[in-house]
C-alpha positions in Angstrom: 35.3 32.4 70.7 39.0 32.7 71.2 38.8 31.0 74.6 36.9 28.1 73.0 39.6 27.5 70.3 42.3 27.8 73.0 40.3 25.3 75.2 40.0 22.9 72.2 43.8 23.1 71.5 44.6 22.5 75.2 42.2 19.6 75.3 43.7 18.1 72.1 47.2 18.4 73.6 46.1 16.8 76.9 44.5 13.9 75.0 47.6 13.5 72.8 49.8 13.5 75.9 47.6 11.0 77.8 47.4 8.6 74.8 51.1 8.8 74.2 51.9 8.0 77.8 49.3 5.2 77.8 50.8 3.7 74.7 54.3 3.9 76.2 53.1 2.2 79.4 51.3 -0.5 77.5 54.3 -1.1 75.3 56.5 -1.4 78.5 54.0 -3.9 80.0 54.0 -6.0 76.8 57.8 -6.2 76.8 57.8 -7.0 80.6 55.3 -9.8 80.0 57.4 -11.2 77.1 60.5 -11.2 79.3 58.5 -12.9 82.1 57.3 -15.6 79.7 60.9 -16.2 78.4 62.2 -16.5 82.0 59.4 -19.0 82.8 60.4 -21.1 79.8 64.0 -21.1 80.8 63.1 -22.0 84.4 60.9 -24.9 83.1 63.7 -26.2 81.0 66.1 -26.0 84.0 63.6 -27.9 86.2 63.3 -30.7 83.7 67.1 -31.0 83.1 69.2 -33.4 85.3 72.8 -34.3 84.5 74.2 -36.9 86.8 77.8 -38.1 87.1 78.3 -41.8 86.5 82.1 -42.4 86.6 85.4 -40.8 86.1 88.6 -42.5 85.0 92.2 -41.2 84.5 94.0 -42.7 81.5 97.2 -42.2 79.5 99.5 -41.7 82.5 97.3 -38.9 83.7 97.0 -36.8 80.5 93.4 -37.9 79.8 90.4 -38.0 82.1 87.2 -39.6 80.9 84.0 -38.4 82.6 80.7 -40.3 82.1 77.5 -38.3 82.6 73.9 -39.5 82.3 71.0 -37.4 81.2 68.4 -38.2 83.8 66.1 -35.3 83.0 63.4 -34.8 80.3 65.3 -32.3 78.1 67.5 -33.2 75.1 71.0 -31.7 75.5 73.3 -30.7 72.6 75.5 -27.8 71.6 78.5 -29.3 73.4 80.7 -26.4 72.3 78.5 -24.2 74.5 79.1 -26.3 77.6 81.5 -25.3 80.3 84.1 -27.6 81.8 86.1 -26.5 84.9 88.8 -28.7 86.3 90.6 -28.5 89.6 93.6 -30.9 89.9 97.0 -31.4 91.4 99.4 -31.7 88.5 102.4 -34.0 88.3 104.5 -30.9 88.2 103.3 -30.1 91.8 101.1 -27.2 90.7 97.5 -26.9 91.8 95.5 -26.0 88.7 92.0 -24.6 88.5 91.0 -23.8 85.0 88.1 -23.5 82.5 88.8 -25.8 79.6 87.9 -24.9 76.1 86.0 -27.3 73.8 88.2 -28.9 71.0 90.8 -26.2 70.9 93.9 -28.2 70.2 96.1 -25.2 70.5 95.5 -25.1 74.3 97.3 -27.0 77.0 94.0 -28.2 78.4 90.9 -29.0 76.2 88.0 -31.3 76.1 85.9 -33.2 73.6 82.9 -35.6 73.5 84.2 -39.1 73.0 80.7 -40.5 72.3 77.1 -40.7 73.3 75.8 -44.1 74.5 72.7 -45.9 75.6 74.9 -47.7 78.1 78.5 -46.4 78.2 79.9 -49.2 80.4 78.6 -51.8 77.9 79.6 -49.8 74.9 76.1 -49.6 73.4 76.1 -46.5 71.2 73.2 -44.3 70.6 71.0 -44.9 67.6 68.3 -42.2 67.8 69.2 -38.6 67.1 73.0 -38.8 66.8 75.1 -36.1 68.6 72.2 -35.2 70.9 72.2 -36.4 74.5 68.6 -37.6 74.9 67.0 -38.5 78.2 68.3 -41.9 79.4 71.6 -41.7 77.4 75.1 -41.2 78.6 78.0 -39.1 77.3 81.7 -39.7 77.7 83.7 -36.5 77.9 87.4 -36.6 77.5 89.5 -34.0 79.2 93.0 -33.6 77.8 95.2 -32.2 80.5 98.7 -30.8 80.5 100.5 -31.0 82.8 99.3 -34.4 83.6 97.3 -35.3 86.8 99.6 -36.1 89.7 99.9 -39.6 91.3 97.7 -40.3 94.3 95.7 -37.0 94.0 92.0 -36.4 94.4 90.7 -33.9 91.9 87.4 -32.4 90.7 85.8 -31.7 87.3 82.6 -29.7 86.9 80.5 -29.7 83.7 77.8 -27.1 83.1 75.2 -27.0 80.4 74.1 -23.7 78.7 70.8 -23.7 80.7 72.8 -23.6 83.9 72.7 -27.2 85.1 76.0 -28.6 86.4 77.4 -31.9 87.5 80.6 -32.5 89.4 82.7 -35.6 89.5 85.8 -36.5 91.6 88.6 -38.3 89.8 91.9 -39.8 91.1 95.1 -41.1 89.7 
């Protein structure tokens, strides 16, 4: 009788251990599947995002650079404060500057902002549908405020990257 009770206790402990391990394994698999689905959604968004450079123009004696980018993908783009802008240029001071530029931080030497979103930037036709969202087929003009200014007869580069990892680079000169 004692061995039967001991056997039942051991059997109960083994079943409890097996079920606990199985639940942990299934929970791990569920989290892995959720992470996989999230990764697939991000990848699908990246595949359908396309940001193309249209033009670049240096203004205000080299202190402002305007980049025009077109949304040629299928994804709406917004949250401009989460975009990254990296600029590489030869300054009028003779320095070669490579810098990440913050969004609308007027306390910095270099910063950037969105001048406007357009159906056709060259014709000045502004967007009418969903303001402040760069819809497919629309163009955005980004102003880079640079200090020190861009040097004369220099070839420079600006790169813009969206939060989902899509980037566009544009060469600008003065």
